C-alpha positions in Angstrom: 101.8 85.1 85.3 98.4 83.4 85.7 98.4 84.5 89.3 99.0 88.1 88.3 96.1 87.9 85.8 93.9 86.5 88.5 94.9 89.4 90.8 94.2 91.9 88.1 90.8 90.4 87.4 90.0 90.5 91.2 91.0 94.2 91.3 88.7 94.8 88.3 85.9 93.0 90.0 86.3 95.2 93.0 86.2 98.2 90.7 83.0 97.0 89.2 81.5 96.9 92.7 82.7 100.5 93.2 81.1 101.5 89.9 77.8 100.0 91.1 77.9 102.0 94.3 79.0 105.2 92.5 76.0 105.2 90.2 73.7 106.1 93.1 70.7 104.7 91.3 70.7 107.2 88.4 72.3 105.0 85.8 74.6 107.8 85.0 78.2 108.0 86.4 79.0 111.6 87.5 82.0 113.3 85.8 84.3 113.5 88.8 83.7 109.8 89.3 84.6 109.1 85.7 87.8 111.1 85.9 88.9 109.4 89.2 87.9 105.9 88.0 89.7 106.3 84.7 92.8 107.5 86.4 92.7 104.5 88.8 92.1 102.1 86.0 95.0 103.7 84.1 97.2 102.9 87.1 96.0 99.3 87.3 96.3 98.9 83.5 99.8 100.3 83.4 100.8 97.9 86.3 99.3 94.9 84.5 100.9 95.9 81.2 104.3 96.3 82.8 104.0 92.9 84.3 103.1 91.5 80.9 99.6 90.2 81.9 97.5 92.8 80.0 97.5 93.7 76.4 99.1 97.0 75.4 96.6 98.0 72.8 93.9 99.3 75.2 93.2 102.6 76.8 92.0 103.2 80.4 88.9 105.0 79.1 87.9 101.9 77.1 88.4 99.7 80.2 86.3 102.1 82.2 83.5 101.8 79.6 83.8 98.0 79.8 83.7 98.1 83.6 80.6 100.3 83.6 78.8 98.0 81.1 79.7 94.9 83.2 78.6 96.8 86.3 75.2 97.4 84.7 74.9 93.8 83.6 75.7 92.5 87.1 73.1 94.8 88.6 70.5 94.2 85.8 70.7 90.4 86.1 71.1 90.3 89.9 74.3 88.3 89.8 75.5 86.8 93.0 79.3 87.1 93.8 80.2 83.9 91.8 78.1 85.0 88.8 79.5 88.5 88.9 83.1 87.2 89.0 82.4 84.9 86.0 80.9 87.8 84.1 84.0 89.9 84.7 86.2 87.0 83.6 84.3 86.6 80.4 84.2 90.4 79.7 88.0 90.8 80.4 89.3 87.7 78.7 90.7 89.7 75.8 92.5 92.1 78.2 94.4 89.3 80.1 95.5 86.8 77.5 96.5 83.3 78.7 100.3 82.6 79.0 100.1 80.3 76.0 98.5 82.9 73.7 
């Protein structure tokens, strides 16, 4: 299960990168991008929940908001890849509980 959580976190990190490229320097994510992103996150979230590696009490729209905020922080603080991955891990720690808890 730890491997699946790592894979899910990696997918979310890739999504954060997509969010960053989707903003196009405006700081505002366009509506079609929001709809597509939320649907893709919903698919990822459902897959992770079915596998038992993500909590069930979260909605795709909330994860999208979290990913957008993390994307902003990665950009704002100029994170390199390692720092960005760590920021995503910290931000999503409540979404992907450890096997013991």
